N, C-alpha and C positions, 0 to 999 in steps of 0.2 A: 431421490429427486427425479421426476419424469419430465420429459420434454416432447410429448407426443404431438403437441400442437405448434411446435416451434419450426422455424424455417431453417433447414440445414444448408449452410453456405460453404463449409469447407469440410471435407472428410478425407483424411489421409490414412490409408490402410484400413483394416477391419478391427474394430475394438469393441468388446462387449460394453454396453452402457453401464456405467457405475451408478451406484445409488447410495444415498445417505438415509439413515433411519435411526430411530431410538429403540428398535425392536430387539428383543433378547433371543439368544440362540435356542432357548427352551420354549419359545413360542411356536405356534403352528407354522410349519415351513422353515423354522430356524434350526436346521440339522447340523450346524457348524460344530466342529470339534476344535478345541484349543490346541495349537501346535507349539507356540512359544509365547511367553509373557515376559515383559520387562516392567518391573514394579519398583517404585521408589516413594519415599516420603519427602516432600519438598517443602521448605520454608522460604517463601519469597519475601518475608519481612513486611514492614509497613509499605503500603503502596504509595510511592511518592512520584509516580510518573516515570520510573526508571525502565531501562531495557532489561527484561528478564533473562534473555539469552537461551542457551541450549540446555537440554536435560541429558541427552546421551547421543552417541553416534556409534555405528558399527562399520568396521572395515574388514573386507575379506583377506585372504592370504596374500593377495597382490597389493594390498593397501588401498583398494578401491572402496569408496563409501557406498554402502548398500542399504542403510537404514538410519533413522535418527528421529529426534523429536525436539521441539523447542518453540519459542515465541518470536515471531517476526516483528522487528521494529523498523517501520518505514513511514515517511511523510511524503505523499505524492501530490505536489502542487497546491491542492485545495484542502485536502483532508489527511489526517494521520490515521494509520490503520488501528484497529482495535487491539490493544496490547494484551487483552485477556483471551485472544484466540490462540489456541494451542494446535500445532501441526504435528502429525505423525506420518512418516513416509517410509515406504519399502520399495526399492527399485527392483522390478521383476527381472529375472534372468533372460526371459524371452520377450521379443517384441517390445523392448523398453522404449523405443523411439516412437511408437504409435501414438497418435493423438486425434482428437476430433473437435470440431468447433461448430456450435449452433448459435443462431441469433435469436434472442428473446423477442417477444412482441415489443414494438417500439413504445417507449414511455411518453412520446408526444409532448416533450418539453422544449422543442425547437431543434436546432442543428447542432447542439452541443450539450453534453452532460459530464458530470464528474460523479464518482461513486463515494458515498459515505457508508461505512460499515460499523454497526454497533450491535453487539449480542448476536453475531452470526446472522445478521439481517442486513441486506444492502438496500440503500436508497439512492435513487438518481436525483442529482441536484442540477437544476437548470439555469442557474445564474442569479444575479442580484435583482430579485423581484419577490413579491409576496407569493406564497403558495408555490414554491419552486421545488418542493420535494415530492417524490412518489416512491413508495416502498414496494418492493417485489414480494409477492406471495407465491411461493413454489407450489402450494396446494392447488390454488385456482389457476396458476400459471398466468398471472396478470398483475398489473400495477394498481396500487391504491389510487384513490382520487388525490389530486394535488393538495398539499397542505403545508403549513408552517408549524414549527414547534410552538408549544405554549408560551415559551419565552420570547417569541417574535421571529420574524423572517431571518433566515440565514443569509448573510452577505459574504462576499469573497473574504477569506481570512477568518470566518467564523467556523464553528463546529461543535461537536460533542465527543466526549470520551469517558470511558469507565475509569473511575478512580476508587479503589477499594470496593465497597458495596454501593457506592453512590455514582451519580452522573454529573460530570462537570461540563457546563455549557458556556460557550463564548458566543454572544449574540447581542446585536443592537447596542454595541459600544459598551458592553458590560459583561461581567462573568457571574454565573450562579453555580452553586453546588447543591444539588437536589432542589429544595424549595427556597433556599435562602440566597440572597444577593451578597456576594463577597467582594465585588468591585463595581462601583457606580461610574457612570460616564464622567469624564473630566470637565472642569469648568472652561478650559481652553483646549481646542483641538479635539482629537479623537483617539481612541485606542483601537488597534487592529492587529490581525495576524497573531493570535495567541498561541502559546505553547506551554505545557506544564511538564516538567521533568526534574528529577533530583531534588524535589521539595521547593522548587521555585516556579512561580507563575510569571511567564515572560510574555512580553508583547511590545509592539511598536507604539509610540506616542508621537503623533505628528500634528502640526498646525501649518497649513499652507497659507501663510499671511505674507503680504509684500513687506511688511515691517514686523520683525520679531518672529518670522517663520522658523520652525525647527522640526527635526525628526530625531528622536532618540530611542534607544532600545532599553527596555526596563526588565529587571529581574527582581521579583518581590518574593521573599520567603513566605510560604504558606503551606499548611497541611490540612487534610480533611478534619483532623482533630481540633483545629483552631475554631473556637466558638465565635470569634468576631470576624469582621471583614479584613481584607488585605490591608496591611499597614504600609502605606506609601512612604512613610518617613524612613522606612528601612530599605527602600528600593535602591538597587545598585544599577547605574545607568551608564551608557556610553553614547556620545553624540555622533550621529551619522554625518558624513562629509557633505551630503546633498539633501536638501529639503525634499520630501516626497519619496524618500527611499522606502521600498517595500520588499518583503521576501516572498519567495514561492515555495520554500521548504525550510524545515528545521531538522536538526539531528542531534545526536549525542554520541560521544566517544569517551568511554571510561567515565571520568568525573567531569568532563567538559560538555557544555551545550554549544551548539554551532548554529549560526544563521548566516545567510548570504543575501545581500540586498540586490535589487535589480540593476544596480550600478557596479556590481562585482565586488563590493566590500564584504570581506569575510571576517566575522567577529566570533570570538570564543569566550565563554564564561566558565570559570572554574569553581564557582561557589563563593568567591570572595571579590573577584574583580573581572572586568571585561578587558580583552586585548584585541587589537587589530591584527589578524593573521595576513590579510591581503588588503591593500588600500583600494578604495573605490576609485573609479575613473569614468569619465564621459567620453574618453578618446576611443574606446573599443567596447564591444559587447562581451559580457561574461555573466551569464545567468545560470543559476542552479535550480532545477525544477523537482528534484527528488533527492532524498538522503535515506540510505539503508545501511544497517549494520550487517556486515558480511565477515564472518570469522573475526580476525584481529584488526579490522579496519572499518572505517566509515566510507561508504561509496557515495559520490556526488554525481548526479546526472546533469550534464552541462549543455548549454547552447553558447556558441554556434558550432562547436565541434561535432555534436551528436555522439560524443563518447563519454565514458565515465572517468572520474578522477577519484583518487583515494587520499584519505587523511588518516594519519597515524599519530597525531599529536605534533607539537612543535610548530614550526613556521612553514612547512612545505605541504603543498597540495599538488600531488603528482598526477599528470595525465596518463591514462592507460590507453595507449594508441591501439586502435583496432578493437576496442571494447565498446560496443560491438562493431563488426564490419558493416558495410552497407550493401543493399541489394545491387546486383549488376544493372547497369544502365540508368541509374539515377544520379542526379547532381551531388557532388561532395559539399556543396555550399549550404549554409544556413540550416544545418541539421540540429535537431534538438533531442537529446535523451530526456524524456519527460517522466517516465514511470518505471519503477523497479519493484520486484517482488521475489520472494523465495517460495518455490512450489515444487513438490516432489523431489526436494533435495537439490534443486538447481536454481541458478539465478536467471531471472527474466527481466527484459528491458523492452519498453515501448518507445518507438522512435518517430518523430515528426521529420519531414512533412508528408511522408508516404505511408503512414499508418503501419509501420513494420513492427513485428513481434519477434524477438530473438531470445534464445535460451543458451546459457553458458554451462557446460559440463566441466566441472573443475578437474576431475581426474583425467579427462581427455585433453584439457586445456584447449577447448574448442567451442566456438559459437555455432549453434544450429539455427537456421532460419525457419520460422513457422509462417512465413509469408506475410501478407498484408491483411489487415482487418477490414479492407475495402476491396471490392471487386472491380473498381473503376477509378480513373481511366487506366489504360495500360501504362505501366511505369516507363518513364522516358527522362532524358536529360535535356530536351529542347528548352525546357523552362525549369527553374528550381522547384517550383511548387505546382501541384495539380491545378488546372483550370485558371491559369493566370489571364489568358485572353478574355475569358468570360467575366472574371472579376473586374477588369478594366472596362469592359463593355457596360457593366452595371454601376460604374463609378464607385467601386469598392477598392479597398487596399489590395495590393498585388497578391498577397498570400492569404486572402480571405478563405479560400477553399482548400487550404492546406489540411492535411489529415492527421489528427492527433489520436494517440492512445492515452486516454486521460486517467484510467483506473485499472489496477490489477489487484484483485481481492481474492484470497483463498476462501472458499465457501464450501463446506462439506467436502465433496470429492473433487470440486472444480476450481478453476481460476476464472473469476469473472472479469471481463474486459469491457471497458467503455470507450466511446469514440466521440470526436467533436471536430467541428471546423476550428478556425483559429480562436474564435470566441464562442460563447453560448448565445448565438444569434437566433432570432426567430426565422422561421421559414416563410418566404414570400412567394406567392403564386407566379410572379413574373420571372422566376428562375426556371424557365422552360427548357433549358439545356440538360436538365437532369430529369430522368423518369421518376415516378413516385418511389419505386423500389430503390433506385440509386440514392435519392436524397435521404431515405430512411436508413441508409448505412451511416449517415452522420447522426450523432446524438443517440446512438444505439448501445445495447449491452449484449455481449456475446458470452457464451458458456464454453470455455476451453477445458478439455479433460485429457489427462494422462493417467494411466493405470498406476495406482499405488500411493495416493495421497488422501489424507483425512484431516480436515480442520474442524475443531469443535470449541465451544466456549466453556472455560472453566467457571465454576461457581466460587466466587471469591470468599475467602475466610481469613480473618486476621489471626491465623494460626496455621500450623503445618497441615498439608493435605496429602492424602494417599492417591497416587496416580498409577494406573495400570495401562500398558500399551500391549494389546493382544493381537497376535496373528492367528486367525482361525483358518480352517481349510478353505473357506469361501468369503472371508471378509476381514477387514481391519476394524479394531474396536479401541476406543479410549474410555476408561472408567475413572471416576473420581469418588473416593470413599465408598467404593462398591456399587455406585450408580453409573449406569451407562450414559456418557455424554453424547456419543454419536458413533456411527459405523459407516463403512464404505465397502462395497463389493470388491473382492480381491481374490484372485486365484493364486494360492500359495504353491509355487512351482518348485521350490527348493528350500525346504525348511531346514535341512541340515546345515546349510551355509549360515543361516541366522543363528542356529544353536552353537556354532563353532567359531563364528567371526569374532575378531577382537573388539571388545566393548569398552568404550570410554565414557565415563559419567562426567557431567558438568561441563562439556565442551562440544563444539560442533559448528555447523555452518551458520547458526544464528548468533554466534559469539559465545564467550565464556558465560557460564551461569552466574547471575547476580542473585545469589541465594545459597542455601545449604541443602544437602541431601543426606538422608539417613536410610539405613536398611534397604539399600539398592541391590537388586538381584535380577538375574535372568533365570527363568525356570520353564 
């Protein structure tokens, strides 16, 4: 993937530009030689929206993680990540902290976007309006014309996800699988904020009526093999404490599904019944904007602490103080951990209101700052949010110009990062306190790179697949059933440690494998 026409905004150290391709080593210019290969036959079972987890992990003689592979499971505020994206990472022995960040051409969807990824393709979503999607084309280094899916405009809480060989779409108050409608709009109220996992289609059903208003969370059994629509008579529901409750994220831990309302109500579903883990309240703020599976726990990104919480089942949700820390000189108030990702074998977090990006190295038990995804204004704690005075001057809410990191998507060799103001607002020419370059840092997408990561899309089969993870002298490669899925440039600086490191199959940073492995080997 080349970025010759992109604007370089942050460059830390000197790092050779990584590339992704589908070229083979035996093609012209492909003089790579295989150094070490990890191969396995994996059976992921029927695709029911589950978290697939880790395939393998390597630790050196000191117990430090140096390589691994698996599937990330995360839901970041508006969209769930593509569960069929497979990551393979190798941490280099030299210059492992180096990174670079480049800003893509602006998608011109206003002051805020979120990232939706399907089939290793990213689309910028610009809010609740028609034609709010633009898809990035790495070949032309540009965005597509604005459009809406054939099923209709995507609203907040809508989305698309791969299930088996098909596409499940939540849109316009209904759900479709490929070309057939499986859930029609209700006669009363609306359906919103869908989630599919463990064989259950979940969503909120609400009716904002002065008389008879309600909000309940539904779990409906359904699989792609079902020929008919979702059977609502089999739905299992729980009533929310407050009418109008809405979630910003969903997650799953082992056999449970988890959702958190904007009033702080935490609800878990075990396949048979719902239970309230934490009671909702209007007395204080408690909102969760992202959930990610991280080893043996589910991480929740929270507001207003700006820190992560962990859930390991039961009735406790534990705050992880200092996860992540905050930049020096900014206010400790009203902070929001909004986005999470696993990339190059580390945990990443995007933080409001100063657009911070943090990386956690588990072996060091240390958070590393990758700065801000904005160059302006200079960070300070005179106010909680950037540009509060200008917001009041234009009769906007005080935190209007807060700086969000709304998306973290592994794509090829990169981690794609998106930004926003508080909402996905349009840009108005009267906001003269920002230059054109400054305002385009809102609603933008950045390409963040560290050496040693490759994300590629598996080709789903309802049967076992053969996967190979190859370290060549100058690149990383993932193959499925003998066909190359993708590659990334990589300088293999210490092959011996990969050949002799302790290898664990079926476990790692993405959590335990939800499937079975056969004929697993290193060669």
